[in-house]
FIDO-676593 format. One record per residue: residue in one letter; x, y, z of N, C-alpha, C in turn. Coordinates in pm, whole numbers, plus 50000, padded with zeros to 5 digits. Layout:
<pts>
  code    npx    npy    npz   capx   capy   capz    cpx    cpy    cpz
     A      X      Y      Z      X      Y      Z      X      Y      Z
...
</pts>
This chain:
<pts>
  code    npx    npy    npz   capx   capy   capz    cpx    cpy    cpz
     M  50087  49914  50020  49974  50033  50021  50097  50132  49993
     P  50082  50205  49863  50175  50323  49885  50093  50405  49995
     V  50179  50495  50065  50143  50571  50189  50180  50696  50184
     G  49968  50731  50158  49926  50873  50119  49925  50927  50279
     T  50056  50953  50365  50002  51009  50459  49899  51113  50514
     Q  49946  51236  50408  49858  51331  50471  49749  51399  50285
     A  49643  51257  50246  49617  51311  50156  49638  51284  50008
     T  49814  51191  50030  49883  51256  49903  50003  51154  49940
     V  50009  51038  49821  50174  50986  49806  50254  51073  49734
     K  50312  51129  49825  50457  51239  49807  50507  51215  49635
     S  50417  51348  49548  50475  51398  49453  50367  51298  49286
     L  50280  51234  49374  50224  51125  49256  50038  51195  49263
     S  49968  51173  49167  49820  51202  49143  49840  51058  49186
     P  49643  51058  49195  49603  50894  49191  49595  50911  49033
     G  49607  50950  48943  49641  50924  48816  49752  50819  48812
     D  49845  50852  48831  50008  50758  48848  49967  50682  48946
     L  49913  50673  49038  49878  50557  49117  49871  50423  49046
     L  49756  50450  49000  49618  50396  48888  49768  50304  48759
     A  49805  50392  48773  49903  50342  48629  50027  50282  48675
     A  50043  50275  48816  50136  50188  48825  50079  50077  48891
     G  49933  50035  48857  49865  49921  48934  49856  49923  49067
     T  49805  50048  49156  49808  50049  49286  49666  50029  49291
     Q  49601  49955  49422  49511  49874  49462  49444  49946  49607
     I  49555  50006  49683  49468  49998  49816  49617  50148  49866
     I  49542  50282  49905  49703  50357  49962  49600  50366  50146
     L  49757  50412  50166  49755  50454  50316  49714  50574  50368
     G  49628  50634  50448  49646  50764  50456  49646  50767  50657
     N  49709  50894  50721  49741  50848  50840  49646  50956  50958
     T  49556  50921  51090  49458  50972  51176  49509  51083  51224
     Y  49613  51088  51247  49674  51178  51342  49727  51305  51211
     H  49771  51303  51085  49872  51440  51075  49723  51450  50969
     L  49595  51403  50944  49508  51450  50854  49377  51533  50981
     S  49391  51474  51069  49328  51519  51225  49353  51669  51216
     L  49518  51711  51208  49561  51808  51259  49541  51931  51099
     R  49577  51859  51002  49553  51910  50865  49586  51838  50759
     P  49438  51883  50722  49358  52015  50715  49240  51975  50839
     G  49199  51878  50881  49137  51839  51008  49027  51749  50965
     H  48981  51634  51029  48885  51536  50991  48780  51599  50988
     E  48723  51696  51005  48594  51743  51054  48554  51795  50870
     R  48702  51890  50852  48651  51953  50720  48682  51850  50564
     I  48734  51735  50643  48755  51653  50513  48600  51552  50505
     A  48580  51579  50612  48388  51538  50632  48311  51584  50549
     R  48318  51707  50575  48241  51789  50518  48223  51788  50392
     L  48393  51774  50313  48332  51817  50166  48322  51683  50113
     G  48259  51521  50167  48261  51384  50126  48346  51313  50157
     G  48413  51314  50259  48535  51173  50297  48639  51204  50185
     L  48745  51098  50251  48867  51163  50228  48892  51089  50087
     H  48795  50961  50023  48839  50954  49899  48801  51045  49803
     R  48695  51127  49815  48672  51223  49727  48754  51353  49740
     F  48810  51380  49915  48886  51526  49911  49007  51452  49831
     M  49084  51384  49827  49182  51335  49763  49200  51302  49615
     G  49043  51241  49569  49009  51187  49454  49063  51025  49421
     W  49096  50979  49517  49107  50810  49471  48945  50757  49475
     D  48932  50662  49420  48802  50575  49410  48825  50465  49441
     G  48983  50409  49502  48997  50288  49568  49006  50263  49678
     P  48986  50167  49735  49021  50174  49873  49104  50212  49983
     I  49062  50259  50082  49199  50358  50134  49188  50281  50286
     L  49298  50256  50331  49320  50244  50498  49355  50271  50564
     T  49363  50361  50659  49371  50513  50750  49458  50436  50870
     D  49617  50474  50925  49645  50430  51013  49591  50519  51151
     S  49652  50446  51263  49523  50502  51419  49609  50590  51422
     G  49766  50689  51420  49804  50706  51445  49913  50724  51596
     G  49894  50526  51608  50007  50466  51711  50158  50517  51663
     F  50162  50482  51606  50304  50525  51483  50365  50656  51536
     Q  50293  50771  51557  50319  50913  51591  50324  50898  51743
     V  50218  50862  51798  50278  50839  51929  50415  50791  51974
     F  50407  50668  51876  50611  50638  51910  50708  50740  51880
     S  50677  50812  51731  50791  50913  51694  50815  50991  51766
     L  50667  51059  51784  50655  51151  51882  50651  51183  52033
     A  50711  51066  52095  50656  51056  52231  50740  51221  52294
     H  50890  51243  52270  50905  51385  52281  50830  51472  52352
     L  50701  51464  52241  50596  51541  52279  50486  51521  52345
     G  50471  51395  52380  50365  51340  52445  50422  51252  52607
     R  50259  51229  52625  50274  51136  52744  50150  51045  52743
     V  50208  50937  52846  50088  50808  52781  50001  50747  52936
     D  49915  50778  52944  49828  50687  53013  49755  50614  52991
     D  49665  50554  53046  49599  50445  53058  49480  50445  52964
     D  49456  50619  52981  49304  50660  52917  49345  50690  52740
     G  49490  50699  52715  49498  50762  52615  49648  50800  52594
     V  49676  50917  52486  49838  51009  52498  49761  51141  52466
     T  49844  51229  52573  49844  51358  52551  49954  51418  52520
     F  49977  51521  52384  50064  51614  52335  50080  51714  52287
     A  50154  51793  52235  50182  51877  52166  50196  51855  52022
     S  50124  51922  51958  50132  51885  51789  50240  51997  51765
     H  50319  51847  51671  50486  51911  51593  50415  52032  51463
     L  50346  52088  51437  50281  52157  51391  50319  52344  51417
     D  50193  52359  51530  50183  52491  51638  50183  52436  51814
     G  50242  52342  51838  50256  52315  51984  50118  52324  52073
     S  50024  52340  51972  49922  52308  52026  49890  52168  52111
     P  49747  52181  52246  49770  52048  52310  49659  51963  52219
     Q  49706  51836  52205  49622  51742  52202  49547  51616  52250
     R  49487  51573  52263  49463  51426  52292  49399  51334  52236
     L  49473  51211  52261  49412  51054  52148  49426  50991  52204
     T  49267  50939  52172  49229  50803  52282  49219  50745  52164
     P  49204  50609  52217  49107  50469  52148  48944  50504  52055
     E  48881  50598  52167  48753  50680  52063  48759  50736  52031
     R  48851  50789  52040  48865  50966  51923  48986  50924  51813
     A  49057  50801  51785  49072  50763  51690  48950  50691  51606
     I  48907  50622  51652  48840  50577  51583  48730  50634  51496
     E  48671  50777  51630  48545  50870  51576  48635  50972  51416
     I  48747  51000  51453  48814  51029  51333  48854  50928  51227
     Q  48849  50843  51185  48878  50764  51108  48769  50749  51053
     E  48609  50726  51147  48520  50727  51098  48428  50862  51017
     A  48498  50937  51063  48454  51074  50960  48571  51068  50849
     L  48708  51048  50842  48756  51025  50725  48672  50928  50628
     G  48604  50879  50685  48556  50735  50587  48688  50651  50522
     S  48745  50639  50588  48837  50517  50526  48783  50395  50475
     D  48848  50313  50386  48778  50176  50456  48786  50068  50550
     V  48936  50083  50562  48958  49981  50691  49070  50118  50736
     A  49030  50082  50887  49052  50160  50973  49147  50033  51068
     M  49227  50154  51189  49323  50049  51259  49304  50100  51439
     A  49257  49996  51504  49287  50027  51634  49392  50033  51692
     F  49354  50182  51746  49474  50277  51814  49537  50174  51898
     D  49687  50174  51945  49792  50119  51999  49900  50160  52050
     Q  50011  50121  52098  50106  50162  52176  50190  50131  52132
     L  50266  50150  52052  50447  50095  51996  50538  50197  52074
     V  50593  50064  52126  50728  50120  52190  50876  50064  52126
     D  50947  50086  52145  51073  50016  52147  51124  49949  52159
     P  51119  49824  52055  51152  49683  52109  51269  49652  52252
     G  51370  49774  52221  51519  49743  52290  51470  49799  52393
     R  51341  49812  52455  51304  49904  52597  51282  49808  52661
     P  51313  49804  52853  51290  49730  52957  51184  49639  52902
     P  51222  49506  52906  51066  49439  52926  50958  49488  52949
     D  50980  49523  53113  50827  49518  53155  50766  49643  53103
     A  50849  49772  53046  50772  49832  52937  50768  49834  52827
     V  50808  49661  52747  50704  49665  52639  50610  49551  52654
     E  50611  49527  52781  50456  49448  52843  50372  49540  52875
     A  50393  49678  52953  50296  49725  52978  50238  49783  52834
     A  50326  49820  52755  50273  49872  52656  50146  49784  52548
     M  50225  49645  52563  50164  49528  52489  50025  49528  52546
     R  50031  49512  52700  49827  49552  52760  49808  49626  52708
     R  49835  49781  52710  49738  49890  52733  49681  49893  52571
     T  49787  49832  52457  49741  49801  52333  49611  49737  52336
     H  49601  49582  52395  49510  49499  52430  49399  49604  52477
     A  49401  49636  52592  49279  49766  52665  49223  49848  52555
     W  49294  49891  52500  49271  49953  52375  49178  49917  52272
     A  49247  49774  52236  49170  49742  52080  49029  49720  52181
     E  49021  49647  52257  48874  49662  52321  48761  49750  52351
     R  48868  49891  52329  48748  49988  52361  48735  50059  52194
     C  48812  49995  52094  48825  50096  51999  48703  49975  51927
     L  48712  49903  51928  48587  49769  51913  48402  49849  51956
     A  48469  49871  52108  48337  49936  52142  48309  50036  52070
     A  48409  50132  52035  48355  50302  52007  48275  50278  51882
     R  48350  50157  51761  48285  50120  51620  48185  50189  51619
     S  48121  50270  51495  47969  50228  51511  47976  50264  51321
     R  48098  50247  51245  48023  50200  51083  48055  50082  51054
     A  47915  50007  50980  47963  49893  50909  48010  49856  50810
     D  48019  49964  50749  48064  49971  50623  48236  49980  50598
     Q  48268  50001  50790  48441  50012  50733  48507  49929  50831
     A  48598  49865  50774  48677  49708  50846  48750  49783  50978
     L  48785  49683  51068  48860  49751  51157  48942  49596  51196
     F  49111  49647  51201  49201  49572  51244  49234  49591  51380
     G  49302  49470  51413  49320  49466  51586  49503  49476  51539
     I  49592  49522  51615  49804  49552  51576  49795  49427  51739
     V  49895  49339  51685  49956  49268  51739  50064  49353  51747
     Q  50134  49384  51974  50245  49433  51998  50365  49339  52048
     G  50405  49367  52099  50521  49293  52203  50642  49268  52174
     G  50684  49383  52103  50836  49381  52090  50895  49237  52030
     V  51015  49194  52057  51061  49094  51956  51088  48982  52066
     D  51002  48987  52198  51003  48847  52292  50900  48751  52197
     P  50965  48651  52242  50867  48599  52164  50744  48514  52302
     D  50737  48511  52389  50621  48505  52491  50544  48636  52526
     L  50548  48748  52480  50492  48820  52501  50378  48864  52368
     R  50521  48815  52244  50430  48797  52081  50317  48682  52098
     R  50376  48559  52163  50225  48508  52143  50118  48513  52212
     A  50113  48608  52326  50040  48663  52438  49935  48732  52390
     S  50018  48836  52259  49953  48951  52233  49890  48901  52109
     V  49902  48795  52005  49837  48675  51914  49728  48672  52012
     A  49684  48570  52087  49599  48537  52153  49466  48636  52193
     A  49557  48734  52246  49434  48827  52279  49396  48915  52162
     I  49462  48972  52009  49423  49023  51967  49309  48935  51854
     A  49377  48811  51848  49340  48715  51745  49162  48651  51822
     G  49170  48701  51949  49036  48652  52014  48924  48727  52045
     L  48975  48832  51934  48851  48982  51908  48774  48944  51797
     P  48720  49009  51796  48628  49041  51637  48665  49121  51539
     F  48788  49121  51544  48848  49211  51437  48822  49161  51292
     D  48870  49246  51161  48840  49185  51078  48917  49163  50992
     G  49039  49190  51039  49200  49155  51009  49310  49158  51149
     I  49470  49110  51129  49460  49108  51202  49627  49193  51143
     A  49679  49291  51224  49837  49352  51177  49908  49356  51264
     I  50047  49338  51253  50162  49317  51319  50242  49432  51361
     G  50234  49495  51445  50278  49646  51474  50435  49605  51506
     G  50519  49695  51550  50617  49733  51648  50756  49687  51588
     L  50766  49631  51416  50896  49599  51370  50922  49673  51292
     S  51041  49688  51200  51092  49808  51151  51143  49916  51217
     V  51148  49920  51330  51175  50057  51404  51309  50019  51508
     G  51432  49978  51446  51520  49925  51516  51560  49816  51519
     E  51481  49677  51498  51518  49583  51568  51618  49526  51404
     S  51676  49406  51440  51797  49360  51316  51669  49263  51262
     K  51756  49239  51124  51654  49181  51016  51601  48997  51070
     A  51742  48948  51161  51726  48809  51183  51586  48807  51296
     E  51595  48912  51409  51490  48960  51520  51338  49014  51443
     M  51344  49045  51311  51226  49050  51228  51141  48920  51219
     A  51228  48817  51146  51211  48748  51111  51170  48613  51222
     A  51294  48611  51322  51191  48548  51413  51082  48542  51516
     T  51091  48714  51484  50925  48780  51575  50810  48705  51499
     L  50808  48709  51303  50740  48667  51240  50684  48552  51241
     D  50815  48510  51271  50782  48302  51281  50709  48254  51373
     V  50702  48336  51552  50588  48326  51625  50468  48364  51629
     V  50461  48474  51520  50318  48543  51462  50230  48448  51424
     A  50320  48399  51311  50291  48301  51189  50263  48167  51259
     D  50332  48163  51399  50254  47972  51415  50127  48033  51500
     A  50181  48112  51575  50019  48142  51690  49924  48189  51545
     L  49881  48215  51453  49812  48275  51380  49764  48120  51288
     A  49815  48023  51292  49833  47893  51185  49732  47885  51177
     D  49576  47890  51233  49465  47861  51264  49380  47968  51203
     D  49431  48066  51177  49346  48195  51191  49317  48268  51010
     S  49238  48233  50916  49226  48316  50773  49227  48438  50760
     R  49229  48492  50858  49150  48618  50839  49303  48730  50788
     V  49327  48829  50686  49444  48914  50624  49533  48940  50747
     R  49637  48920  50664  49748  48950  50767  49851  49087  50702
     Y  49851  49190  50806  49915  49307  50726  50046  49329  50825
     L  50142  49374  50753  50315  49369  50832  50313  49511  50858
     M  50307  49589  50961  50309  49750  50929  50462  49801  50939
     G  50449  49937  50778  50614  49971  50819  50704  49900  50764
     V  50636  49838  50639  50772  49739  50595  50736  49745  50480
     G  50831  49771  50392  50825  49810  50197  50950  49791  50141
     S  51062  49720  50167  51194  49689  50114  51165  49521  50015
     P  51221  49533  49920  51210  49421  49830  51278  49313  49896
     A  51397  49299  49970  51394  49160  50008  51295  49095  50128
     D  51284  49219  50243  51148  49210  50356  51058  49159  50280
     F  50967  49192  50187  50894  49116  50114  50864  48947  50143
     F  50973  48924  50125  50971  48731  50108  51005  48700  50257
     T  51067  48815  50323  51071  48745  50456  50986  48741  50521
     A  50798  48821  50474  50722  48808  50529  50606  48767  50442
     V  50602  48757  50334  50540  48669  50275  50556  48526  50287
     E  50699  48427  50326  50692  48345  50300  50588  48275  50478
     R  50629  48413  50576  50578  48380  50651  50392  48408  50687
     G  50303  48452  50595  50165  48405  50546  50119  48589  50583
     V  50231  48735  50567  50178  48838  50549  50117  48835  50438
     D  50017  48923  50420  49933  48965  50293  49950  49114  50242
     L  49969  49168  50339  49946  49359  50333  50029  49406  50372
     F  50133  49486  50330  50235  49580  50339  50208  49741  50310
     D  50289  49858  50394  50294  50004  50365  50437  50007  50412
     C  50496  50129  50330  50557  50180  50364  50621  50321  50322
     V  50700  50406  50375  50727  50538  50283  50853  50517  50200
     L  50927  50373  50204  51023  50377  50170  51031  50388  50047
     P  50938  50326  49964  51026  50322  49786  50957  50453  49751
     T  50906  50626  49779  50885  50717  49789  50999  50775  49767
     R  51049  50749  49940  51147  50860  50040  51247  50844  49947
     V  51307  50718  49963  51422  50687  49913  51448  50676  49722
     A  51316  50729  49616  51345  50760  49503  51333  50930  49498
     R  51295  51006  49624  51336  51148  49606  51496  51161  49674
     N  51542  51125  49642  51703  51098  49747  51779  51007  49610
     G  51718  50993  49485  51769  50948  49348  51788  50810  49355
     Q  51702  50697  49458  51748  50573  49482  51616  50524  49391
     V  51663  50442  49269  51529  50330  49262  51587  50204  49217
     W  51494  50082  49229  51477  49981  49248  51488  49934  49119
     T  51570  49825  49095  51521  49742  49001  51584  49588  48968
     D  51533  49545  48861  51628  49387  48849  51744  49349  48922
     A  51804  49493  48816  51963  49453  48867  51973  49518  49005
     G  51929  49555  49128  51925  49585  49247  51916  49729  49241
     R  51969  49810  49370  51965  49946  49365  52051  49976  49282
     L  51952  50168  49245  52069  50233  49174  52066  50350  49238
     N  52167  50413  49168  52166  50565  49248  52195  50674  49156
     L  52090  50759  49103  52065  50807  48979  52172  50947  49001
     R  52217  50966  49129  52248  51093  49141  52431  51085  49106
     N  52435  50961  49089  52616  50919  49045  52653  50949  48970
     A  52734  50964  48925  52806  51047  48787  52803  50995  48662
     R  52805  50816  48707  52840  50738  48613  52695  50697  48553
     F  52564  50811  48567  52444  50764  48486  52453  50905  48410
     L  52546  51023  48392  52526  51133  48298  52475  51090  48181
     D  52585  50962  48115  52596  50991  47954  52511  50869  47965
     D  52437  50832  48046  52371  50677  47992  52220  50676  47915
     P  52263  50617  47807  52118  50625  47752  52003  50583  47822
     G  52001  50481  47866  51858  50344  47889  51792  50371  47985
     P  51735  50329  47986  51598  50332  48075  51625  50266  48210
     I  51576  50359  48305  51604  50363  48479  51602  50193  48473
     D  51453  50116  48434  51489  49929  48416  51434  49861  48294
     P  51540  49836  48198  51461  49789  48112  51327  49709  48085
     G  51311  49597  48185  51185  49586  48220  51081  49600  48243
     C  51097  49738  48270  50984  49818  48346  50902  49865  48258
     A  50782  49905  48266  50674  49985  48147  50612  50094  48192
     C  50716  50138  48339  50629  50265  48353  50647  50394  48283
     E  50594  50489  48312  50644  50644  48233  50781  50684  48226
     A  50874  50637  48343  50986  50717  48343  51054  50615  48243
     C  51007  50488  48270  51111  50415  48143  51099  50413  48070
     R  50950  50452  47977  50906  50399  47885  50994  50532  47788
     N  51003  50625  47886  50980  50800  47818  51165  50856  47830
     H  51215  50835  47938  51333  50883  47973  51425  50789  48009
     S  51537  50840  47992  51683  50756  48009  51722  50855  48126
     R  51816  50758  48212  51909  50758  48320  51962  50879  48294
     A  52046  50907  48220  52092  51041  48202  52041  51163  48230
     Y  51879  51123  48168  51767  51262  48210  51757  51267  48384
     L  51704  51170  48411  51704  51178  48556  51814  51226  48621
     A  51912  51176  48579  52040  51221  48671  52055  51398  48613
     H  52052  51389  48530  52027  51560  48529  51927  51626  48596
     L  51798  51595  48628  51670  51635  48700  51732  51599  48814
     F  51745  51557  48878  51864  51513  49028  51953  51634  49025
     R  52070  51677  48990  52163  51695  49003  52102  51869  48968
     A  52002  51905  48899  51956  52022  48889  51849  52090  48989
     E  51835  51989  49027  51708  51951  49155  51571  51981  49076
     E  51531  51988  48989  51396  51957  48933  51352  51901  49003
     L  51191  51924  49016  51089  51867  49060  51046  51750  49052
     L  51049  51732  48892  50974  51643  48816  51122  51495  48845
     A  51193  51538  48907  51313  51430  48914  51178  51287  49026
     Y  51152  51412  49156  51131  51302  49213  50972  51245  49198
     R  50905  51335  49111  50817  51250  49057  50833  51112  48945
     L  50908  51098  48863  50930  51030  48780  50992  50856  48824
     A  51105  50909  48943  51187  50847  49048  51036  50782  49146
     S  50980  50849  49153  50835  50786  49262  50773  50642  49173
     V  50732  50781  49058  50659  50605  48948  50724  50556  48927
     H  50846  50474  48888  50918  50417  48862  50950  50307  49028
     N  50952  50350  49149  50994  50296  49270  50841  50217  49299
     V  50704  50339  49283  50583  50219  49333  50582  50107  49233
     T  50574  50124  49083  50540  50068  48987  50649  49928  49004
     Y  50775  49910  49028  50815  49835  49070  50800  49718  49162
     T  50781  49833  49325  50733  49747  49434  50584  49674  49330
     L  50462  49711  49315  50393  49649  49320  50415  49579  49189
     D  50459  49584  49136  50517  49452  49010  50590  49351  49042
     L  50622  49362  49148  50776  49254  49258  50622  49177  49302
     M  50530  49307  49363  50419  49224  49453  50347  49076  49340
     R  50345  49130  49235  50242  49083  49145  50332  48928  49121
     R  50456  48949  49076  50506  48857  49049  50545  48781  49152
     I  50572  48814  49297  50571  48679  49393  50394  48645  49416
     R  50284  48656  49376  50193  48619  49361  50170  48501  49251
     S  50176  48565  49119  50232  48434  49030  50345  48318  49050
     A  50460  48388  49133  50547  48254  49174  50486  48129  49218
     L  50398  48215  49294  50334  48132  49471  50327  48042  49384
     A  50202  48078  49276  50111  47993  49234  50141  47920  49048
     D  50265  47931  49024  50324  47822  48989  50473  47773  48964
     G  50502  47771  49101  50633  47700  49163  50772  47787  49163
     T  50726  47894  49093  50903  47970  49098  50906  47985  49218
     Y  50856  48005  49268  50896  48118  49407  51018  48132  49456
     A  51081  47996  49470  51241  48055  49524  51316  48040  49429
     S  51310  48065  49347  51401  48106  49209  51381  48243  49202
     L  51246  48310  49237  51219  48459  49217  51316  48525  49371
     R  51286  48425  49448  51344  48525  49573  51499  48457  49618
     D  51565  48400  49549  51665  48377  49586  51749  48509  49477
     V  51661  48510  49353  51737  48668  49242  51758  48799  49336
     V  51601  48787  49338  51575  48934  49401  51659  48959  49548
     T  51714  48868  49680  51778  48891  49792  51914  48906  49770
     E  51924  48818  49656  52092  48858  49636  52121  48992  49540
     Q  52024  49009  49444  52076  49145  49390  52040  49269  49487
     Y  51991  49255  49624  51964  49374  49678  52080  49320  49771
     A  52120  49256  49832  52217  49209  49930  52311  49234  49881
     S  52383  49260  49768  52483  49351  49745  52482  49494  49687
     T  52315  49523  49623  52283  49671  49656  52278  49799  49708
     G  52170  49705  49813  52114  49776  49945  52040  49791  49876
     S  51863  49814  49994  51726  49866  49914  51740  50018  49949
     G  51798  50067  50002  51801  50246  50041  51835  50192  50207
     S  51895  50362  50211  51902  50387  50370  51800  50466  50429
     G  51832  50491  50565  51759  50592  50663  51644  50521  50708
     K  51570  50608  50798  51452  50534  50856  51355  50666  50828
     P  51236  50630  50787  51152  50745  50746  51117  50866  50848
     P  51142  50952  50823  51086  51064  50943  50993  51015  51057
     I  51011  51118  51113  50988  51066  51285  50847  51076  51287
     T  50772  51138  51181  50616  51205  51237  50580  51109  51049
     D  50642  51044  50988  50572  50949  50879  50617  50877  50908
     R  50517  50704  50900  50556  50599  50878  50653  50532  50768
</pts>
């Protein structure tokens, strides 16, 4: 799911997203409640009409921002009090408020309000946040009033196997429409993420609901998660690294800011049919980035979103025709040698 935090996937129009093959996008409760305000969006016909997107939309509950903006807030059992990162104004977010905002936005899938913490924190702090997430999940279910909006619960518990099992038992035992896996891709190692997903997959073995891994979006990580039963992903990474000049290809990651591309007449990726690859050369993109032209961000983002969604289609096809292992080995080898892009998302973004 390409991330449209503030009712836009950065630099891309709804037409760009459709051309890339996007089926569903993500918006953010916290950001949209502050600017332009969920009441305003509701008055203007809801989030779909407001941003001109006719497809499904999932809205995050704001739990990630509670984590990333922890220096501006205070958590208690009822909710979170914090200062707006925009103007310092006092804000209060509770499970009931998160549901109220998402129902006003009119998203197709809403998320339960959760408390995400750094998995490296003391075990008692991780467990306390998990218990609070479970209590908030029940309050979110009690607060929902829209029958036309699905609601997903979120599994927490850091990288502790016992806590993850306990969290799966608690969340899966509630009547949510889907199960999200939170608290990963926030500083743990790749091995820890894989081991945690193993635990969650085993605990959910008999649960047929859709599984959503939050905040994960690099090519190699898709394979790690798909093998453990994950269906949905979201991450700012494809568009974020694109704005830094990094593009994902079947040859791995390329940095178009490098001088070696200034005289390269070839497309970003010969196997890609996106607008950037059909109509422009690596040399042109390299020029745009050096000239700091805004078109560079759009074209590179068009390509990375197209590549990402195409990779997911290839994974689905490979699972069906028995070539999955071969595809996994090729892609993971390419990105092991060239990387997937670096840097964490900005603290206010997922």
